[in-house]
N, C-alpha and C positions, 0 to 999 in steps of 0.2 A: 309032029313031034316037037315042034317049038310051041305050039298052043298048049299041049299037055304040060310042058314044063313050066309054061306062065301060069296055069291053073293051079298047079301044085306048089308053086311058090307063094302064089297069093292066098292058098289055104293055109299053108304054114305061117304065113306073117300073123294071122290071127291070134297064134299060140304065142308069139314072140311080143306083142304088144302090151302095153299096159303094165303097171307093178301091183299085183293082187295083194302082196302082204305089205303095202305101203301105208303107215299111219299118217291120217291127216293131222295138220297141226292144230286145226281148230277142234279137233276131238280129244286133245289131251290137256292134262293139267301139268305144270312144270313146277317141281320141287326146287326150291332155291336154298332154303336154310332148314335147320331142325334142331330140336334140344330134347334132351333126355333126362327124366327124373326117375326116382325109386321111391315109392311110398307104400307102406302097408303090404309088402310082400310083391307087388306089382310094379313092372316097368310103366312109365307114363312117357309116351313119345308124343312131342309137340312138332307140327309140321307146319311149314310155311310155303304155300304156293303163290305164285306171283303173276301178275299181268305184264305182258311185254311191250304195252301200249307206249311206255314212256323209256323205255330201254334204247340206248344210243342216241338219245336227243341232246344236241348241244345248246339247242335254243330253249324256246318256253316249253316248260313241262304242263301237260295236261292236268290240272289240279283237280278235276272232276273225277277221274279215273282212281278207282280203289286199286293201289299197288298190290295190296297183299291180303291173303285170306288165312287165318290160323286156327288150328282145332287140335284137340289132344286124343290120343287112344291108348288104351291101357291092356295090358295081357301079363300072364305068370311069365312070358319069355318075350324076348324082341320079337321072334316071329310071330307069336300070337297077337302082339299089339299091331303090326303091320298086317296081318290078315283082317283085324277089325276095323283099320283104316280103309282097306281096299273095298269093305262091304259098305262103307258109308259115304262113298264119293261117285259122282255122276261119270265122270270119264277115266280113262287110262291114265295113271301117273308116269310123267316121265322123269327118271333120275340123273340125266345126262348134264343138267347144269346145276347139280347139286354142288353147293360152294362151302357152307360152313356148318358145324355141330358145335353145340354148346352141352356141355356136361354139368350136372348140378352136385352139389358135393355129396349127396346121398348116392347118386348113381355112379361115383368115383370109388366110394368104398366097398371093401370086401371084393376086390377084382370085379365087380359087376360091369366095368367098361369094357372088359375084353368080349362077352357076347355080341356087344352093341357093334364093335369093330369088326368081329368076324361076320355078322350078318350084313353090314354095308359093304364090305370089301369082296363080297361074294356076289353082289349085283353086278351084272355085266357093265351096266351104264355108268357107275359112279367111278370117281378118280381119286388117285393116291393123293392129289394135290390140295384135297378139301381141308379147308382150316378147322383147326380144334381149338376150342376155349373152355374154360372152367369159370364157375360162378357159384355164390351162395343167395343170389337174389332170385325173385319169381321169373320163371323163365319165359313166359308167354308174351311179356312186355317186350323182351328184346327181339322177338319175331314181328312185333306190330311197329317198332320204331322205324320211322322213315329218316333218311338223311336230313340235315338242316336245309331249309329254303325248299322243303320239298322235292328234292332231287331224286332221281331213279333209285329204287331201292337196291340195284345191283352195284351201286357206288358207295353203299354203306360201308363204315369201319369194319365191320365183321366179314363182309364180302370181300373187301380189298385192303387189307391191313397194311400192305407194302407202300402204299400211297402215303400215308401220314407218317411212317416209320422213316421215309427220307428226311422229313424235317425235324422229328424228334424221335431218336432211337432208344427206346427205353426197354420194352421187353421183345424178344425174338419171337416172331410167330412161328407156329408149329403146324406142319400137316399131317395129315394121317400117316403118310410115309414115315415122315421122321419119329413119329410116335412109337411106330412098330420097331423101326431100327433101335431107338433108345431102350425100348422095354426088352429087346432080345439081347443087347449087348451090356456088358458092365458100364457103369453102375447098376443097370436095370432100372432106371429111373428117367423121367423127363418132366421138365418144368412147363407147365400147361399156362399160357396166357389167362390172367384173372380179369375178367371183365365186370363192370356194374353200369347202372344207368345214373345220369345226372338230369336234374331239371332247372339247370341254371339258365338256360337260353330263353329269351323272351321276345315276343314280336308283337305285333298291332292286335292280334286275336288271342291266342293262349300260349302258356309257356311250352317250349319244345323240349324234347327229351334228346340226349345224346349218349353215346355208347363209350365208355373210356377205359382203356386199359390201365389197370392200377396195381398189378403185381403178377405173382404166379400162384398156381396149384400145383403142388408136388406130387406125382404120382409114381408109385414103384410098381413092380410087375407082381407084387403081393398084396400092397394095401394102398391107401390114400394118406399122406402125410401131413394134409393141411395146406393152408395159404400163407404166404409171405406177401404183406400188401404194403403198398405207398413208399415211405422213405427206407422202410426196412429191405426192400428189393432194389435200390439204387444202385447197389454193387454190381449186380447181373450186367448191366450195359457195358461195363469196362472190360469184360472179358470173353465178348464175342467180337470177331472180327468183322461181322456184318453192320456193326455200329457206323453209320453214315454220319449222324450230326447229333451230338448230345450236349446238354447245358449243365454247368455246374457253378454253384455260388459258393465264394470262398470268402474268407476274412484275413486281411493282412496282419502283421504283428502289431500294426497301429491302430486295429480294430475299424480297418476301413473295407466296408463290404463292396464286392465287385462280383460281375458274373461274366463267364466266357463260354463261347461255343466250341466244343471239341470236335475236331476233324482228323481224317487221315489215322484214325486209331489203329494200332497194331499191338496185339497182345500174344504173348505166348507163355505156358505154364511147362516150367522144365521139372521133372521129377530128380531129385537127388537122393540117391539109394547109398545108404551106408550100412553095410553087413545085411541085418534083418529088420532094418529100420528105413522109412523114407520120409521126406520132406519135400516141399514144393516151393520153387521160385516162380513168382509171377513178374514177367517183364513187360513192360507198356511204353510204347512210343506214341507221341501225338503232336499234334498242332493245335494252336488255340487262337480265336480271334476275341478281342475284348469287347464286351457290350456295356452294360450299365455300371457305373462306378462313382463314388464320390472321393474328391480329393485327388492329388496327384500321386501316381504310383510309378513305380521302376518295374522293369522286365524281371528284375530279380525277385521282387515282392510277388508279381503275379504268379511266377512260376512256382514258387515256394507255397504260395496258397492253392495252387491247383493240385500238387501234388499231396499235400496235407489233406485235403478234402477227399480226393479219390482213394486215398489209403483209408480213411475212416470208413468210407461206404463200402468199400470192398470187405474191410473186416468185419462191420455190422452185419451185413448180409451173410458172411460166412458164419457168424455167431448164430443168427437165426436159423441157419441150416442145423447147424449141431443141436440146437434146442429141439428142434424137430426129428433129429437122428436121421437127417438126409445130407448126402452129397450134393450140395446144391450147385457146385461149380464143376462137377463132373470130374474131379481129381482122379477117381478110381479108373475111369475110361482112359485118362492120358497115361497113367502106368502100365494098363494092360497094352496100350498100343505101342509103348516104347521099351517096357522092360517085362515082358510077359512071364518070364521065369519067375521074377520078383514078385509079380502080381500072384502067381500061384502058390507061392510060398505064404504070402502074407493074408489073402483073401480068405473070408469066411462066409459062406453063403452069397458069394459074387460080390461081396464087399469088403474095402479095405477100411479098418477102424481109423477114424480121423479124430484128431484132438485139436485144441487151440493152438498148438505148437506145430501143427501140420504144414502150415505156411511159414516158411522160414524168412523169406525175404520179399518185400514188394518194392520192385524197382520201376520208377517211373521217369522217364526222359520226355522234357517238353522241347521239342526240336526248334519250334518257332512259334512266335507270339505277334499276331498281326493285330493292330489298333484300328485298321481302316483309316487312319489319319497319320498326321506326321509326329505325333506326340502323345504321352500319356496324361497330359494335363487337361485340366478342367475346361471345356468349352467357354462357360460363363466365369469369369474370375471375380 
């Protein structure tokens, strides 16, 4: 009887061994990034597949390894473009490492981004943590640009925006999850980081390209509102509590230029309801450390210059939003969260009409100024 049991056990063990549906790593391609454009009635999807030979290496990176391959595929729909992609590739594509997606200006217009998001979020392997960007520059070059010093492609600014955000907080990175939430809730709009390429790095061989975050692309649930770039977008960083470190250059009353690094930023927008009208008070507290400056300065002069410049940047960015008919600071959402009954009375098509007078006060409190030294006097007299 024992022998029979042993024989049966050995027979059944053959059915339990092995993973028949396991995909071998070397028989798969890994999608890391993608970009989407829209031309002549067709979606054009750029796909970046990467080699993992240099991933997670802290020492010397193998410069002979090709880190990335890029190709584009077209279709009348996003699904058709993906189908054409699968027809022209050697191995199975794995989407579990998909990290970022760049939208062109054309692909954001006329609600064309929605089918793209629908398609990607229906893949079982994709994640809602995927980073989203916008641009008006050629897409393929973003996907072939590697980090400076030829570091691993997974360490690029597009794949890991939070790393550089710690040192200079300018535009808040956005994920697919945040994009979906923003487009489903008032004011039904989202600020997508705007990226562009720069050729200003040099080495012993050839110039190197780098990716720069230079503003936002403003997308509503109905249409694309355009870009706000460079200095026009500076006000955004003062109204997000995610800001870790931001720089501001100011001028004192005696025309002395100085730069400070702002930290410990806390901002709060308060709706002020008066009958059937609403205005908003912006309250900001921060600490600052003095950087470069000329001449002797007092703490009073520094604080006054910081307040003046931040107010200017907030107003300038708000004005750009009004020109493009977009609620760039999300004031409508704040009213919706805090005074939903007032919002329902004032909203039209999900938005509250904003004017130049909608921002009533901008109150900025500089809690502390640190020089890193004992005085605010020049080092060299």
